[in-house]
C-alpha positions in Angstrom: -0.1 -8.3 21.5 -0.5 -12.0 21.1 -4.0 -11.9 22.6 -5.0 -9.6 19.9 -3.0 -10.9 17.1 -4.1 -14.6 17.1 -7.9 -13.8 17.0 -7.3 -11.1 14.3 -5.3 -13.7 12.2 -8.0 -16.3 12.6 -10.8 -13.9 11.8 -8.9 -12.7 8.7 -8.2 -16.3 7.5 -11.9 -17.2 7.9 -12.9 -14.2 6.1 -10.5 -14.8 3.2 -11.8 -18.4 2.8 -15.3 -17.2 2.7 -14.6 -14.5 0.1 -12.7 -17.0 -2.0 -15.7 -19.3 -2.0 -17.8 -16.4 -3.2 -15.4 -15.3 -5.9 -14.7 -18.8 -7.3 -18.1 -20.5 -6.8 -20.9 -18.1 -6.2 -20.2 -15.1 -8.4 -21.6 -15.5 -11.9 -19.3 -16.2 -14.8 -18.6 -13.3 -17.0 -20.2 -13.8 -20.4 -17.3 -12.6 -22.6 -14.1 -13.5 -20.6 -15.3 -16.6 -18.8 -13.7 -17.9 -15.7 -10.5 -15.9 -16.1 -12.4 -12.8 -15.2 -12.6 -14.1 -11.6 -9.0 -12.8 -11.1 -10.8 -9.4 -10.9 -11.8 -10.3 -7.4 -8.2 -10.4 -6.3 -6.6 -8.0 -8.7 -8.6 -4.9 -8.0 -8.7 -5.4 -4.2 -5.0 -5.8 -4.2 -4.6 -2.5 -6.1 -6.9 -0.9 -3.6 -4.9 -2.1 -0.6 -1.7 -1.0 -2.2 -3.0 2.4 -2.7 -4.2 2.6 0.9 -0.8 1.4 2.2 1.0 4.1 0.1 -1.4 6.7 1.4 -0.6 5.6 5.0 3.1 5.8 4.1 2.6 9.3 2.8 0.8 10.4 6.0 3.4 8.8 8.2 6.2 10.4 6.3 4.5 13.8 6.8 4.0 13.1 10.5 7.8 12.2 10.7 8.7 15.7 9.6 6.1 17.3 11.7 7.4 15.6 14.8 11.0 16.6 14.2 12.0 19.5 16.4 14.9 20.7 14.4 14.7 22.4 11.0 14.0 20.0 8.2 12.7 19.7 4.7 9.2 20.3 6.1 10.0 23.9 6.6 10.5 24.2 2.9 7.6 22.5 1.3 5.3 20.8 3.8 3.7 23.6 5.7 0.2 23.6 4.1 0.2 19.8 4.0 1.0 19.4 7.6 -1.7 21.8 8.7 -4.3 19.7 6.8 -3.1 16.2 7.6 -1.5 16.4 11.0 -4.8 16.3 12.8 -5.5 13.0 11.1 -2.4 11.3 12.5 -1.6 13.3 15.7 -3.2 10.5 17.8 -1.5 7.7 15.9 2.2 8.6 16.4 3.7 10.1 19.6 7.3 10.3 18.4 9.0 10.6 15.1 10.3 7.0 15.4 6.7 5.7 15.6 5.9 7.6 12.4 9.1 6.2 10.7 8.1 2.7 11.7 4.6 3.1 10.4 6.0 4.5 7.0 8.3 1.6 6.7 5.7 -1.0 7.5 3.0 0.4 5.2 5.5 0.7 2.3 6.6 -3.0 2.6 2.9 -4.1 2.6 2.1 -1.8 -0.2 4.8 -3.3 -2.3 3.6 -6.8 -1.6 0.1 -6.0 -2.8 1.4 -3.9 -5.7 3.5 -7.0 -6.8 0.2 -9.1 -6.6 -1.4 -6.5 -9.0 1.5 -6.7 -11.4 1.4 -10.6 -11.5 -2.4 -11.0 -11.7 -2.8 -8.3 -14.4 -0.7 -10.1 -17.0 -2.4 -13.5 -16.1 -5.7 -11.9 -16.8 -4.5 -10.0 -19.8 -3.1 -13.0 -21.7 -6.2 -14.8 -22.6 -8.3 -11.6 -22.9 -6.0 -9.3 -24.9 -3.7 -12.0 -26.4 -0.6 -10.4 -24.8 1.0 -10.5 -21.4 1.9 -6.8 -21.2 1.5 -3.6 -23.2 2.9 -0.1 -22.4 -0.6 1.1 -21.5 -0.9 4.2 -19.4 -2.4 2.3 -16.4 0.1 -0.5 -16.6 3.1 1.7 -17.0 2.2 4.1 -14.2 1.6 1.1 -11.9 5.0 -0.4 -12.7 6.6 3.1 -12.0 4.7 3.1 -8.7 6.1 -0.3 -7.8 9.7 0.8 -8.7 9.3 4.0 -6.7 8.5 2.1 -3.4 11.0 -0.6 -4.1 13.5 2.1 -4.3 12.3 3.6 -1.1 12.8 0.3 0.7 16.2 -0.1 -0.8 17.1 3.4 0.4 15.9 2.6 3.9 17.7 -0.7 3.9 21.1 0.1 2.4 21.6 3.9 3.1 24.2 4.6 5.8 24.1 7.7 7.9 21.9 9.6 10.4 19.7 11.2 7.7 18.3 8.0 6.2 14.9 8.5 7.7 14.8 12.1 6.6 15.7 11.2 3.0 13.3 8.3 3.0 10.4 10.5 4.2 11.1 13.1 1.5 11.3 10.4 -1.1 8.0 8.9 0.0 6.2 12.3 -0.1 7.3 13.0 -3.6 6.8 9.4 -4.7 3.2 9.4 -3.6 2.4 11.8 -6.5 2.2 8.7 -8.7 -0.7 7.2 -6.9 -3.3 9.6 -8.0 -1.8 9.4 -11.6 -2.3 5.7 -11.5 -5.8 6.0 -10.4 -6.7 8.7 -13.0 -4.7 7.2 -15.9 -7.8 5.4 -17.3 -9.8 8.6 -17.1 -7.2 11.0 -18.6 -5.8 8.7 -21.3 -7.2 6.3 -23.9 -6.1 2.9 -22.5 -6.5 -0.7 -23.2 -7.2 -1.3 -19.5 -10.9 -1.8 -18.6 -13.0 1.1 -17.4 -13.3 1.8 -13.7 -15.6 -0.7 -11.8 -17.6 2.2 -10.3 -18.1 5.8 -11.4 -16.4 5.3 -14.7 -19.1 5.7 -17.2 -21.8 3.7 -18.9 -19.8 0.6 -19.5 -18.3 0.4 -16.0 -21.3 -1.1 -14.1 -21.1 -4.6 -12.6 -23.9 -7.2 -12.4 -25.3 -6.8 -8.9 -24.2 -10.3 -7.9 -20.6 -9.6 -9.1 -20.7 -6.3 -7.3 -21.8 -7.9 -4.1 -19.0 -10.4 -4.1 -16.5 -7.7 -5.2 -17.4 -5.4 -2.2 -17.0 -8.3 0.3 -13.7 -9.2 -1.2 -12.5 -5.5 -1.1 -13.4 -5.5 2.6 -11.6 -8.8 3.3 -8.4 -7.6 1.5 -8.5 -4.3 3.4 -8.7 -6.2 6.6 -5.8 -8.4 5.5 -3.6 -5.5 4.4 -4.2 -3.5 7.6 -3.5 -6.6 9.6 -0.2 -7.0 7.9 0.6 -3.2 8.4 -0.1 -3.5 12.0 2.0 -6.7 12.6 4.8 -5.2 10.6 4.6 -1.9 12.4 4.9 -3.7 15.8 7.9 -5.7 14.6 9.5 -2.5 13.1 9.1 -0.8 16.5 10.8 -3.8 18.3 13.6 -3.6 15.8 14.2 0.1 16.4 14.1 -0.4 20.2 16.7 -3.2 19.7 18.9 -1.0 17.5 18.7 1.8 20.0 19.7 -0.5 22.8 22.7 -1.7 20.9 23.7 1.9 20.1 23.5 2.9 23.8 25.6 -0.2 24.8 28.2 0.8 22.2 28.3 4.4 23.4 28.8 3.1 27.0 31.6 0.8 25.9 33.4 3.8 24.1 32.9 6.0 27.2 34.5 3.4 29.4 
């Protein structure tokens, strides 16, 4: 793992340094908002990575149910979803414990990037809107999304009992419903939030130079997010193995 991890980390750091230079020095200054608009190159990619992580969490939660041999909640409401999605993740997870570890790792990383979104958004909004926060549809649904996955992590951390993973997986599957709502909120409702960067109408286009820098930053943040997920997944697998070993030792002690 170390042979792969170190070059990956170094590559990601170099890529982030390069994209920061592009965002802060190369990209043209926005005519209306000025330099504060440069937060855009961090705010939007962070939102993208958070959404990707929550989607991975959703897939891993579906896979967790699919890998269970006994009857579970999947028999009730996941049949059609499993048929469509299981092919995408069958090669990724070999056991339900792998799927559970991936779900936990992706949720943690997603919450980190969603937190970045909720911090950079008000910093951007204050000089542009004159307020730190408003109960706009996009802002509100994003806050709800953050609360959902923080609750998911709290459930995993503090719930006692053998059904914690089952409850967490079910919670994650239902909680993911807010992700498309967040994405579509500025299309469904009249909001103060800016229009989508791409595909959002006549006023959503970017200057080509800005778009070029934005796409490079988007790629860099995606690499960073997936690196975090991979490292956290490996750590989660080690934690599960350690817990399993402790449980087996405890059972042997009781048997003796």
